C-alpha positions as CSV (number, residue, x, y, z in Angstrom):
1,X,58.1,83.9,145.8
2,X,60.7,86.1,147.4
3,X,63.7,84.8,149.5
4,X,65.4,87.3,151.8
5,X,69.0,86.1,153.9
6,X,67.8,87.0,157.4
7,X,70.0,86.6,160.6
8,X,69.6,83.0,162.0
9,X,70.7,84.4,165.7
10,X,70.0,87.7,167.2
11,X,72.7,89.8,168.3
12,X,73.4,92.2,170.7
13,X,76.0,93.3,173.9
14,X,76.0,92.5,177.1
15,X,74.7,95.6,179.8
16,X,74.0,95.9,183.3
17,X,70.7,96.0,185.1
18,X,69.6,98.4,187.9
19,X,71.2,95.9,190.3
20,X,74.7,96.0,188.3
21,X,73.6,91.8,187.1
22,X,75.4,91.4,183.5
23,X,72.9,90.9,181.1
24,X,72.2,90.4,177.5
25,X,70.7,93.0,175.7
26,X,69.7,91.7,171.9
27,X,69.8,95.2,169.5
28,X,70.0,93.4,166.2
29,X,66.8,90.7,166.7
30,X,67.1,87.3,164.6
31,X,65.3,87.0,161.7
32,X,66.4,90.4,160.6
33,X,66.9,91.0,156.8
34,X,70.7,91.6,156.3
35,X,72.2,94.8,155.1
36,X,69.7,96.6,157.7
37,X,71.0,98.5,160.4
38,X,69.6,99.1,164.5
39,X,70.5,101.0,167.1
40,X,70.5,101.1,170.7
41,X,71.0,103.6,172.9
42,X,72.7,103.0,176.5
43,X,74.4,104.9,179.3
44,X,77.4,104.6,181.5
45,X,77.3,103.2,184.9
46,X,80.0,105.2,186.8
47,X,80.7,108.5,187.4
48,X,83.7,110.0,185.9
49,X,83.9,106.7,183.7
50,X,86.6,107.0,180.6
51,X,85.9,103.6,178.9
52,X,83.3,101.2,178.1
53,X,83.9,97.3,176.9
54,X,81.7,96.3,173.9
55,X,81.0,92.7,174.5
56,X,79.4,91.8,171.1
57,X,77.1,88.4,171.9
58,X,74.7,86.0,170.0
59,X,71.9,84.4,170.8
60,X,68.5,84.7,171.9
61,X,68.7,84.5,175.9
62,X,68.8,87.2,178.4
63,X,71.3,85.2,180.9
64,X,75.2,85.8,179.3
65,X,75.7,82.0,179.9
66,X,74.0,80.9,177.3
67,X,74.9,83.2,174.5
68,X,78.8,83.2,172.8
69,X,80.6,86.2,173.0
70,X,81.4,86.6,169.6
71,X,83.7,90.2,169.9
72,X,85.1,92.4,172.5
73,X,86.2,95.9,172.4
74,X,87.7,98.6,175.1
75,X,86.3,102.0,173.5
76,X,87.7,105.1,175.5
77,X,85.1,107.8,176.5
78,X,84.8,111.0,178.0
79,X,84.9,111.0,181.8
80,X,81.2,112.1,182.3
81,X,78.9,111.9,184.9
82,X,77.1,108.5,185.6
83,X,74.1,107.6,182.6
84,X,75.9,109.4,179.9
85,X,74.5,108.0,176.8
86,X,76.0,106.1,174.1
87,X,74.4,105.0,171.2
88,X,75.5,101.6,169.3
89,X,74.6,100.9,165.4
90,X,74.6,97.5,164.4
91,X,74.6,96.0,160.9
92,X,75.6,92.5,159.9
93,X,76.4,91.8,156.3
94,X,75.9,88.5,154.1
95,X,79.7,87.7,155.0
96,X,79.3,87.7,158.2
97,X,81.1,91.1,159.6
98,X,79.6,92.8,162.1
99,X,79.7,96.3,162.0
100,X,79.5,98.3,164.6
101,X,79.6,102.1,165.1
102,X,79.5,103.8,168.1
103,X,78.4,107.4,169.4
104,X,78.8,109.8,172.4
105,X,75.6,111.8,172.1
106,X,76.6,114.1,174.9
107,X,79.2,115.5,172.4
108,X,77.5,114.1,169.3
109,X,80.6,112.9,168.2
110,X,81.4,109.4,166.8
111,X,83.6,107.2,169.1
112,X,84.8,104.3,167.3
113,X,83.5,101.6,164.5
114,X,84.5,98.0,165.3
115,X,84.4,95.0,163.0
116,X,83.7,91.8,163.8
117,X,83.6,88.8,161.9
118,X,80.9,85.6,162.8
119,X,82.4,82.4,162.3
120,X,79.7,79.5,161.6
121,X,78.3,77.5,164.4
122,X,78.5,74.5,162.3
123,X,81.7,72.1,161.5
124,X,83.2,71.4,158.4
125,X,81.5,68.2,158.2
126,X,78.1,69.2,159.2
127,X,78.0,71.6,155.6
128,X,79.0,69.4,153.7
129,X,76.1,66.9,155.5
130,X,73.4,70.3,155.0
131,X,74.7,71.0,151.7
132,X,74.2,66.8,150.3
133,X,71.2,67.1,151.6
134,X,69.7,70.2,150.3
135,X,71.3,69.3,146.6
136,X,68.2,68.7,144.3
137,X,66.0,70.0,146.5
138,X,63.6,73.1,144.0
139,X,61.8,75.5,144.8
140,X,58.8,76.7,142.8
């Protein structure tokens, strides 16, 4: 038997659909093994846009009301025409650190590396209760 640690929740970013409505776009689906790098390409919304705001989400729903924003950062970009591609590389390590590298695909350059620490959704008492329940559990 092999046991692998996996992401318990999907990770994504807030994006906008063709009507300008905000939505959660999943980049790293739940049940993905830790340490795997996944990327997704997004595009700028406006002509001469000079910044993008990367809002990292945790949750499986498309609706932004049903996901948790675990971090955000504004990243400066060159003033390209609408639709300029930007690629985000996501990696989530065993320590709960989310690593994101942002690439400008028009200039083929790295814009920024950002890191967020994903805190546990459980309180200390809930963690202790779950640990007690696991004591004595044998896996064969």
